[in-house]
Structures are given as C-alpha cells and as structure tokens.
C-alpha positions in Angstrom: -21.5 -33.9 -18.1 -21.2 -37.2 -16.3 -18.0 -36.2 -14.6 -19.8 -33.6 -12.5 -22.0 -36.3 -11.1 -18.9 -37.6 -9.2 -19.0 -36.2 -5.6 -15.2 -35.6 -5.4 -15.3 -33.2 -8.4 -16.8 -30.6 -6.2 -13.7 -30.9 -4.0 -11.4 -30.3 -6.9 -13.2 -27.3 -8.2 -13.7 -25.5 -4.9 -10.2 -26.3 -3.9 -8.7 -24.8 -7.0 -11.1 -21.9 -7.0 -10.3 -21.0 -3.4 -6.6 -21.7 -3.8 -6.3 -19.1 -6.6 -8.7 -16.5 -5.0 -7.1 -16.5 -1.6 -3.7 -16.6 -3.4 -4.6 -13.4 -5.2 -5.5 -11.8 -1.9 -2.2 -12.6 -0.2 0.3 -12.4 -3.1 0.5 -9.9 -6.0 -0.3 -11.8 -9.2 -1.8 -8.9 -11.1 -5.2 -10.5 -11.3 -4.1 -13.8 -12.9 -5.0 -15.9 -9.9 -8.2 -13.9 -9.5 -9.4 -14.8 -13.0 -8.6 -18.5 -12.5 -10.3 -18.6 -9.1 -13.4 -16.8 -10.4 -13.5 -19.3 -13.3 -13.4 -22.4 -11.1 -16.0 -21.1 -8.6 -18.3 -20.0 -11.4 -18.1 -23.5 -12.9 -19.0 -25.0 -9.5 -22.1 -22.9 -8.9 -23.2 -23.1 -12.6 -23.0 -26.9 -12.4 -24.8 -27.5 -9.2 -27.5 -24.8 -8.8 -30.2 -23.5 -11.1 -30.2 -20.0 -12.7 -32.3 -18.5 -9.9 -29.9 -19.5 -7.2 -26.7 -19.2 -9.1 -26.2 -15.5 -8.5 -27.3 -15.7 -4.8 -24.7 -18.5 -4.1 -22.1 -16.6 -6.0 -22.7 -13.4 -4.1 -22.6 -15.2 -0.7 -19.2 -16.8 -1.7 -17.7 -13.5 -2.8 -19.1 -11.5 0.1 -17.2 -14.0 2.3 -14.0 -13.3 0.3 -14.6 -9.6 0.5 -14.9 -9.8 4.3 -11.5 -11.6 4.4 -10.0 -8.8 2.4 -11.5 -6.1 4.6 -10.2 -7.8 7.7 -6.7 -8.1 6.3 -6.6 -4.5 5.0 -8.4 -2.6 7.8 -9.4 -4.4 11.0 -6.7 -7.0 11.4 -8.4 -8.8 14.3 -9.7 -11.9 12.4 -13.4 -11.4 13.2 -14.5 -10.5 9.6 -12.1 -13.1 8.2 -13.8 -15.8 10.3 -17.3 -14.6 9.1 -15.9 -14.6 5.5 -14.7 -18.2 5.7 -18.1 -19.2 7.2 -19.9 -17.4 4.3 -17.8 -19.2 1.7 -18.3 -22.6 3.3 -22.1 -22.0 3.6 -22.4 -21.1 -0.1 -20.6 -24.1 -1.5 -22.5 -26.4 1.0 -25.9 -25.1 0.1 -25.2 -25.3 -3.6 -24.2 -29.0 -3.5 -26.8 -31.4 -4.8 -26.3 -33.9 -1.9 -24.5 -34.1 1.5 -21.5 -36.0 0.2 -20.8 -33.4 -2.5 -21.4 -30.7 0.0 -18.8 -32.1 2.4 -16.3 -32.5 -0.4 -16.9 -28.9 -1.4 -16.5 -27.6 2.1 -13.3 -29.6 2.4 -12.1 -28.1 -0.9 -12.5 -24.6 0.3 -10.6 -25.3 3.6 -7.8 -27.1 1.9 -7.6 -24.6 -1.0 -7.3 -21.8 1.5 -4.6 -23.5 3.4 -2.6 -24.5 0.3 -2.7 -20.8 -0.9 -0.2 -20.0 1.9 2.5 -21.8 -0.1 2.3 -18.9 -2.6 4.0 -16.7 0.0 7.2 -18.7 -0.5 7.3 -18.0 -4.2 5.6 -14.7 -5.0 5.6 -11.2 -3.6 3.3 -10.9 -0.7 0.6 -8.2 -0.3 0.4 -5.9 2.8 -2.2 -7.9 4.6 -2.7 -8.3 8.4 0.3 -6.0 8.9 -1.0 -4.8 12.2 -0.9 -8.2 13.9 2.2 -9.4 12.1 5.5 -7.8 13.1 7.8 -8.1 10.0 10.4 -5.5 10.8 13.5 -6.4 12.8 13.8 -4.5 16.0 17.2 -3.0 15.3 18.7 0.3 16.2 19.0 1.0 12.5 15.3 0.7 12.1 14.7 3.1 15.0 14.2 0.6 17.8 16.4 0.0 20.9 16.0 -3.5 22.1 18.6 -3.0 24.9 17.7 -1.6 28.2 19.3 1.9 28.3 20.2 1.6 32.0 21.9 -1.7 31.5 23.7 -0.5 28.3 25.4 2.1 30.4 27.0 -0.6 32.6 29.3 -1.7 29.8 32.9 -1.1 30.9 32.0 -0.5 34.6 33.5 -2.4 37.5 31.6 -4.0 40.4 31.8 -6.7 43.0 30.4 -10.2 42.9 28.1 -10.6 45.9 28.1 -14.4 45.7 30.0 -17.1 43.9 29.1 -17.0 40.2 28.8 -20.5 38.7 28.3 -18.8 36.3 25.2 -16.9 37.3 25.2 -14.6 40.3 24.6 -11.1 41.6 26.9 -8.2 41.3 26.9 -4.7 42.8 27.8 -1.6 40.8 27.4 1.9 42.2 25.4 0.6 45.2 22.9 -1.2 42.9 22.5 -5.0 42.5 22.2 -6.7 39.2 21.9 -10.3 38.1 24.8 -11.2 35.9 26.5 -14.2 34.2 30.2 -14.8 33.9 31.8 -15.8 30.6 31.8 -19.5 31.6 34.3 -19.2 34.4 33.8 -19.5 38.1 34.1 -16.2 40.0 34.4 -16.2 43.7 32.4 -14.0 46.0 33.8 -10.5 46.6 35.8 -10.7 43.4 36.1 -7.5 41.4 34.3 -7.9 38.0 34.1 -5.9 34.8 30.9 -5.7 32.7 32.1 -6.7 29.2 28.8 -7.0 27.4 25.1 -6.4 27.7 22.5 -8.1 25.7 19.1 -6.7 26.5 19.0 -7.2 30.3 21.6 -9.9 30.3 24.8 -8.7 31.8 28.0 -10.5 31.0 30.9 -10.0 33.3 34.5 -11.2 33.6 37.0 -11.2 36.4 39.3 -8.2 36.7 42.9 -9.2 36.4 45.5 -6.8 37.7 
C-alpha cells in the first residue's frame, strides 16, 4: 500500500502500538490494550521487514517490553527497564527501510510510551514499581508515626525562652534546649512559655498568661 511508503506512518504505528502496550502494563485493561498494541506493532514489522526478519524483530521488541515488566514487578531499580526501552528502540529502527522512517519509528516508541502515562489518570493502575514509589500516607492510622516521640511528649509542658522569640527562638524545658517558634507573637527573653503544639520536630509555643 502506498500509504506505508510515507515515512511518518512508521511514527503513527509505533506510537499507537507502544501507547497501548505500555498502557496495558501500567493500568488494568484486561488485555484490551495489549491486543491493540500487538496489532499495531505486528503491522509495523510485517510492513517493513521480510518474513525471515519479521519474527526476529518482533521478538526483540517484545523482549524489551518483557524486561520493563520484570523491572516493574521484581527489581524496581530501572536497570532492566532501560535495557527494555533500548531493545524496543533498536527493533523498530532496524526494521525501518530507511533512516528517516527509522527516526520516526524511534520517536513513535518514545512518545507513545510517554503518552501512556495519561492512562493512569483514567484507569485503575497496576502494582508496578511499588518499591520505589511510596503511595501510602505516613499516618498513625496506617501504622506510621511521623512525629518525633520525644518532642510529642513536650505538648503541655512549660519552659523558659532563652532569647527573644521573633518568632523563632530557643526554649529550655527540664534542663534541655529546643528550637521553637511562637504563634506569631513576640516573646521576650526569660518569659515563661507553654508548648501548645508539636508538628514533627517543630515546636509551637505561646506565652504563659497568669
């Protein structure tokens, strides 16, 4: 077909193929995206390479995709994913009939892979790269304690401002010094203060009024 003689057609096909294949990897589409992606990539290699090289190029491409999946599921360090992307780019470049078509095809893989990330905003994501992506909120309810326990125990205790707090300064509680901040007011040196709140290691104090 004459349309496949146009260099930019390689870009469209590899872009759509990679878009749906990577999309299937990162979101749960029950194989629909996988079938679409396989279809587009098969068309690309069937169009530009002969029968003898067809399966070799196809294997190189899908080995690259497999490396990305293994990295996301098991290793989580990006090494195999990088090799996988390189394998996919190599396969489409070698299959191209000329340099221009090859460049379009390579660009299609890169852009298709990038565009697939937009699926995350619409569809349910798969559990990929969970070891290097912290998705849980660090809350007490989830079993975490983001607040320094020592500082947490200071809430409600009284101390002395060791310098003028404008609003940051140093306070002393039970013979220990802490950096603290007032609630927006100026507190003079040697004024008695009360710890009203602790946020992590940030101590909020207010002036004690008799």
